[in-house]
N, C-alpha and C positions, 0 to 999 in steps of 0.2 A: 332458506337452504334446507333440503331434506337430508338430515343426517342422524336420525334417531333409529337405532336398531334394537330390537328385542329378540334375544335367543331363548328358545324354550327347549329344555332337555333335562332329563333326570340326573345326568352326571355332570359335575362341575367341580371346580376347586373347593376343597383341597385334595380331591382325588387327583393323583398325579400319574395315572396309567390309563391307557386305552382311550375311550371316548371322552372321559372327563378331562384328560390332558389336552386333547385337541380342541374341545369346546372352549376351554380356558384360554389356550394360546390364541385361538381365533378372536375371542373377545378382547384380549389384551392388545392384539394387533390393531383391531378396529378402533379401540380407545386411543391408541398411540398415534393414529393417523387422523384423528380429529372427530370421529363419530362419538355420539352419546349413546352408551350401551347400557341396557338393562337385561337381566337374566331371570327367567322364571324356572326354578329348579327344585330339586329335592335336597334332603340332608345327605351328606357324603357317607357312603356305605361300601363302595366297591374298592378292591375285590374281596374284602373280608365277609361281605354279606352281613354286616353289622354296623350300625351307625357309629361313626368315629367318636371316641371318648369326649373330645372337646365340645361336641354338639349334643350329647345325650341329654343334658339338663336344660337345654334351650327350649323355648316355647314352641307350640305346634306350628305357628306362623312366625317366621323370623326374618328380619331384614338386616342387611349389612352392606357396607361399601368396601369394595376391594380395588384400590388404586383408581377410584373414580367410577367404577362399575357398580350399578345399583343391583344388588342380588336379593331376590325375593324367594324365600324357601318355604316349603311345606314338609313337615316331618312325616314322610310316607311309611307305610308298613313295609318292613324288611324281613323276609322269612330266613330263619337260621339255616334251614336245609331246603334250598329252592327246588321245587318240582314244577311241573306244568301248571297245576292248579294254584300253587302259592305264588308263582310268577304272575298269573292272571290277576290275583288279588293285589299284588304289589303294583301292577300297572294301573288297575282301576282306582286304587286308593290315591296314587299320585295324581292321576288325571282329575278326579273329582275334587281333591283338596286344592289343586292348583287353579281351579276356576275362580276362587276368591282372589288369588294373587293377580289374575288378569286385570281385575278392576283397579289395581294399584299402579298399573303401568300408565304413566301420564301422557307420554308422547311416543308415537311409533310410526315410522315411515316404511320400514321393512321388518317382517317377522321371519326369523330363521328357525325352523323346527328340525331338531336332530332326532333321527330314527335309528335305533329303537328309543322310545316307544312310538309305534304308529299313532297312538292316541294323542301324541304331542301335536300332530297335524290338525286334529280336531280343535285343540286349544288354540293353535295358531290361526286356523281359519276363522274362529270366533273373534279373536283379537284383531285380525286384519279387516274383517267386515266392520267391526265396531269403530276402528280408527281410520278406515279408508286406506289401509296400508297394502303393500305388495307382500306376497307370500312365497318364501323360498323354503323348499323341503330338501333337507340334506340327509341322505341315507348312509349311515355307517354300517348298518347290518340289517338285512332283510329278516326281521325277527321271526315271522311266521314260517318262512322257508327254513330258517336255521333250526327251529324247533323240530321240524319234520326230519331234516337231514341228519341232525345230531342224535336222533333217537330219544329225545326227552319225552316225546309223546308220539303215539302211533296215530296216523291220520288216514289210514286206508280203509277202515271198516266202520259200519254202524254210525253211531252218534258222532264219533270223532270226525268221520268223513264230512258230515253235515256241518259240524263246527268249523272245520278248516275251510270249507267252501264259503261259509259266511264270512270268516276272517279275511279271506282273499278278496271277497266282494267289497268289504268295508275298506280294505287297503286301496283298491283301485279307485273307489269313490273319492277317498281323501286325497290321493295323489293328483287326481284330476281337478282338484280345487286350487292347486298351486299355480303360480306364474312361472316358476322354474323348479325343476326337480334335479338334484345332483346326486352323484354317488362316487365311490372311491376307487373303482377299478374298471377296466374295459369289460371284463366278464360281467360285472354287476351292471354296467351300462346296457349290455344286451338284454339282461333280465328286466331292467327298468323300462326299456323301450317297449317291452311286451305288456307292461303293467299300466302305462299311462300314455295319453295322447298329448300331454303338455310338453313344453320345451325341456330338453334334458341338457345337462352340463357335467363334464368330467372334472371332478374336484377331488383329487387324491389327497391322502394324508401326506405329511411332510416330515422332514428331519433336518435339523440344523447341523451342518458340518463343523461348527464351532463347539456345539454342546457335546456331540459325539465325535471325539477327535483323539485317535491313538497317540498323536504326537505329544499330548499333555497328560496322558493317563499314567497312573501308578498301579502297582499290583494291589488288587482289592484284598482286604483282610480275610475274606472267606477262603481265599486260596492259600493262606499261610500254611506251610507244611506240605503243600502239594505242588510247589513251583516246578519241580523236576518231572512231574507227571503230565500226561496229555489231559488237559482239563476240558471236559465236555459240559456245556451249560445250557439249561433251559431257564429263562427268566421271563416271568409274566404271569398272567392269569392261569391258574390251574383249574380249568373248567371243562364243560361238556364237549367242546368241539375238538379236543385233542384225544388221541388214543393212548391212554395211560397204561393200559395192559401191554401194549407194544413197547412203551418206554421201559417197563419192568423187564420185558423179554430181552431188550438190548442190554440193560444193566446186568442181567443174569448171564448173558452170552460172554461178557467181559469180566465176570466175577473172579476168574482166576488169573487175570492179566494185571500185574502190578503196575504196568505202564499207564493205566487209564483210571481216571476218577470222574464220576458224574456228579453234577451239582444241579439242584432245583432251588431256585430263589423266587418265591411268589406266594400267592394266596388265592383262594377261590373255592368253589363248591366241592372240588375233588381233592383239595389239599390234604385234609385229614386222612382220607383213605389211602392216598398215595404215600404219605409219610409212614403210615402203618405198613404198607406193602413193601417199602424199601428199608424198613427198620433193621432187617436181618442182613443187609448187604453192607460189607465193609468198604465197598468201592463207590458208595453213594452218600452224599450229604444233602440234607433238606433244610432250608432256612426260609423264614418269612421275608417279605420284601425289604430290599435295601432302600434307604431314602433316595429321592430323585437326585440329590446332590452327589450321590455315589455311583449313579448309573454309568457314567462314562468309564470310571475305573473298573466296574463290574464287567461290562460288555467287552471292553478292550483287553482285559486280562485273560479271557478264555482262549483256548486253542481251537474250539469248534462250538458253534451254536447248533442246537437241534430243535426241531418243531415237528412233532409227529401228529399229523392231522388224520381225521377219518376219511376214508375214500369217498364217502357219500357227499362230502362237502366240496362242491365244485366252484360255483360262482356266487354263492350266497354271501361269503365273507372274503375280505382281503385283510389278513391279520396285520395290523399296523406294526407289530413288534418286528416284522421282517426288515423294516427300514433301519431300525437301530442296530439289528444284528449285522446287516450288511455294511452299514456305515462305519462299523467298528474296525474294519479291515481284518475281520476274522471270518473264515469260511463258514458256510451254513449247510446243514443237512436237514432237508425237509422231506417228509413223506406225505402222500395224499393222492389225489386224482391227477393223472397226467394231463388232463384237459383244463386244469385250474389256472387261475391268474398267477399264482405264486410259481407254478412250474414254468410259465413263460418268462417271468421276471428273472428267475435263476438261470434259465437257458440264455437269455439275452445278455446277462451279465458275465457269461462264460464261467459261471461258478460250478456247473456240472454237479450240483448237489441235490437234485430233486429225484426221488425214488418213489415208485408206486407203493402205496400203503401196504404194510404187512410183509414186505420183502426183507426179512431179517438178514439173510446171507449177503444180499447186495449192500445193505447198510453197513454190515461188518467189514466188507471189502473196502468200502469207501473210507471208513474210519481208519482201518489198518494202512491204507494207502497214504493217508495224511500223516499218520504217526511215522511212517518210514521215509517221508519226504518233506522235511521242513521247508524246502524251496517251493513245493507245491502249495503248502499252507500259506506262504507269503504271497505268491502270485495270485491265487484265487481270492485271498482277502483283499488285496489291492484293487483287483479288477471289480470286485463287488462294491467297494467304497466309491470308486470312480463312477460306476454306473448309477448308483443311488444318488450321488450328488448332482449328476448331470440331469436326472429325470425327476427327482423328488426333493430337491432342496427347498427349504422354507421360503427363501427369497423368491424363487421362480413361481412356486405354487400360489403363494399369497398375493404376489403382484398381479397374477392373472385373475385371481378371484376379485381383487379390488377393482379391476377394469370391468369385470362382468357385473359387479354390484352397481357401479356407476351407470351402466347401461340400463339396469333395472329401475333405478331411481329417475 
């Protein structure tokens, strides 16, 4: 029986947000239904961009077993202040260091490579050829496109133009080595189909309606003293893809309104600068991430979730945090490009909370409309939860994935 799976990706447990969370949950699911799972990964560092304390003293190559899953780690370089150049070094170091860990994978029938990094596909291709295995590439983030769209690096002129042209060529070459290539949104599926001639598969991220459930939530301690105010929350990675200047503008707009208080709970490359920018505002609280065990209370205790994306980011990413936001039965206000996948999701859920990036007055009207109508808060929140559980519940998504995996084997 072919039941040996190897997942390759830089993010894994104990990272409990974003890609690391989904890779961990996927491996746990496969392990629970009878597959033998191994993981080639890095040392946990996200979203702090610092290797977690429990792992700092461990050797360069480190093996451990997590509930029966064989985890092979390489202690990759992690930049304290990630830039385009240091991210490239981060990627290259993980890729080169992980080559040795490939030799420690004893049995493999299917290799699942998680992008980013695209270089994991190179590792997976080598392992698949060596073991005679099938290759599944799963794209959580088009990293090269995201770098261009977020403004981390300029790709329109001179040497940068040539570099990005080369990176896109490498990306296409590697994607075309796979048996199946999947990604997490319909918009990203369209982009993917322009990048590869291989079979594609829609494999969205998921959320558990039991783990995010307002019926069993309590007021999170961060909101103590603010229970009578309208609590606006951003929870997650404080990174390059969001428009933090606009976030500060919105906080400033409501600076004189005692009814409203903003909360940022997270970590990431922009965390320190955002904390500094908000330090003078009495209507804003900034905290480092809450434990995963507190996420349900945190999300369900808010009155409004916000996510201010840059207008340039259209179909390159589908932020997974939107699933938890909407599953909490709390309305969401998201800004960005009106052609984006998130805009479609909010529209289809009847949430009416997607606004074009930079439209401060429209955002303010939306927020004030919710403050003045608790009934609207409740109806939008309930509709959002129902939509997410109907389309993105873990049971449905992972059961469909299981059937596709059976076909591949």
